[in-house]
C-alpha positions in Angstrom: 75.5 85.5 57.2 78.5 87.7 57.0 81.9 87.2 59.3 81.3 88.4 62.2 83.5 92.2 62.0 87.2 91.5 63.4 90.2 93.6 63.7 93.9 92.0 62.9 96.7 91.6 64.7 98.7 94.4 63.0 96.5 96.7 64.9 97.6 95.7 68.3 100.8 95.9 67.2 100.4 99.5 66.2 98.4 100.1 69.5 101.6 98.8 71.4 103.9 101.2 69.7 101.0 103.9 70.4 101.3 103.3 74.0 104.8 103.3 74.4 105.6 104.0 78.0 102.5 104.1 79.0 102.4 100.0 78.8 103.7 99.4 81.9 103.0 95.9 84.0 99.8 96.9 85.3 98.7 98.4 81.8 99.6 95.0 80.2 97.8 93.2 82.7 94.9 95.1 82.3 94.6 94.4 78.5 95.4 90.8 79.8 92.4 91.1 81.8 90.5 92.3 78.6 91.7 89.5 76.6 94.1 90.8 74.5 98.0 89.5 75.1 99.9 93.2 73.4 102.7 91.1 73.2 101.5 87.8 71.7 98.2 88.9 69.6 96.2 87.1 68.1 95.7 86.9 64.2 92.0 88.7 64.8 90.1 90.0 67.6 86.3 90.8 67.6 85.6 94.6 66.8 83.7 95.5 69.8 86.9 93.9 72.1 88.9 96.1 69.7 86.9 99.0 70.6 87.4 98.3 74.3 91.1 98.3 73.8 91.0 101.6 72.2 89.4 103.1 75.0 91.4 101.5 77.6 94.6 103.1 75.9 93.1 106.5 75.6 92.4 106.5 79.3 95.8 105.6 79.6 97.6 107.9 77.4 95.0 110.9 77.8 93.4 111.1 81.1 91.1 113.9 81.6 90.5 114.8 77.9 87.3 114.6 76.0 86.7 111.5 74.2 86.6 113.5 70.6 90.3 114.6 71.2 91.5 111.5 72.6 89.8 109.6 69.7 91.3 112.2 67.1 94.8 111.9 68.9 94.5 108.1 68.6 93.2 108.1 65.3 96.4 110.5 64.1 99.0 107.8 66.4 97.5 105.0 65.0 98.4 105.7 61.2 101.9 106.9 62.2 102.3 103.8 63.9 101.1 101.5 61.7 103.6 102.6 59.2 106.0 100.9 61.2 104.0 97.3 60.6 105.3 95.2 57.8 101.7 95.2 56.4 101.9 99.0 57.0 105.2 99.8 55.4 103.8 98.4 52.4 100.5 100.2 52.5 102.6 103.8 52.9 104.6 103.3 50.0 101.9 102.4 47.9 100.1 105.7 49.6 103.1 108.1 48.6 103.1 106.8 45.2 99.4 107.1 44.6 98.6 110.6 46.3 95.8 111.4 48.0 92.9 111.5 45.9 94.0 107.8 44.4 94.5 106.5 47.7 91.1 107.7 49.0 89.7 106.0 45.8 91.1 102.6 47.4 90.2 103.7 51.2 88.2 100.2 51.3 91.2 98.3 50.1 93.2 100.2 52.6 91.5 99.7 55.5 90.9 96.1 55.0 94.4 95.5 55.7 93.6 96.2 59.5 89.9 94.6 59.4 87.3 92.3 57.5 84.4 95.1 57.6 85.2 98.3 56.4 83.4 99.8 53.2 83.9 103.2 51.8 82.5 105.3 49.4 83.9 108.4 47.6 82.0 111.1 46.4 83.7 114.2 44.2 82.4 117.5 45.4 84.5 119.7 44.3 88.5 120.4 43.4 90.3 118.8 45.9 86.8 118.5 48.2 85.7 115.0 48.9 82.7 113.4 50.8 83.7 109.8 52.3 81.4 107.5 53.4 82.7 104.7 55.9 80.4 102.0 57.0 81.5 101.0 60.5 83.1 104.0 62.7 82.9 103.8 66.6 84.4 106.8 67.3 84.2 109.5 64.1 87.0 111.9 65.4 89.3 108.6 65.3 89.0 108.2 61.9 89.0 112.3 61.5 92.8 112.0 62.8 93.5 109.1 60.7 92.2 110.7 57.4 94.0 113.8 58.3 97.4 112.0 59.2 97.0 110.0 55.9 96.1 112.6 53.4 99.3 115.0 54.6 101.7 111.6 54.4 100.1 111.3 51.1 101.5 114.7 49.9 98.4 117.0 50.7 98.5 120.2 52.2 96.2 122.4 54.3 94.3 119.1 55.1 90.7 119.5 56.7 88.6 116.8 57.6 85.4 117.1 59.5 83.1 114.8 60.7 79.5 115.0 58.6 76.9 113.0 59.1 77.2 110.5 61.8 74.7 107.2 62.1 74.9 104.2 64.1 73.2 102.2 61.4 74.5 104.2 58.4 77.9 105.2 59.1 79.8 108.3 58.6 80.5 110.7 56.1 83.6 113.2 56.5 84.0 115.9 54.5 87.6 116.1 53.2 89.4 119.0 51.7 93.1 120.1 51.0 95.5 122.3 48.6 
């Protein structure tokens, strides 16, 4: 039997930075009630709990916007925040050296710094055009924001990330391009 999907505590560290001033005592208590102490994170959390935490955070930060917009914003914000964690700093240095294509080639390993379940498959469809399949995605636009920010950080210009096919059981395909 495969291990249950978990998200590592370094992702919670990133979430705390993203929440910033919105993380008042009332918000902290809501996260505690959910089962996450944002200031003393566990080494890992069940995937479903992480998804609930993201929803709670998005509702705090961007009330009234659509879930797609909120998840896109969260994906970008988490990418930027993750770069400030110990693990993230090492990964970001590597992404900078590798550049966008080679960073995509090792996307499964990159995502595995934050969880134990991510698998990806990259397909070359033309010059600076790729399809990236990701096996487990709660919010496709979260990944859209994450991928866009990552490609830009890796040196790509005029990045375009589109959500292609979406399946709860078969994963999500993203269409990526840049100049």
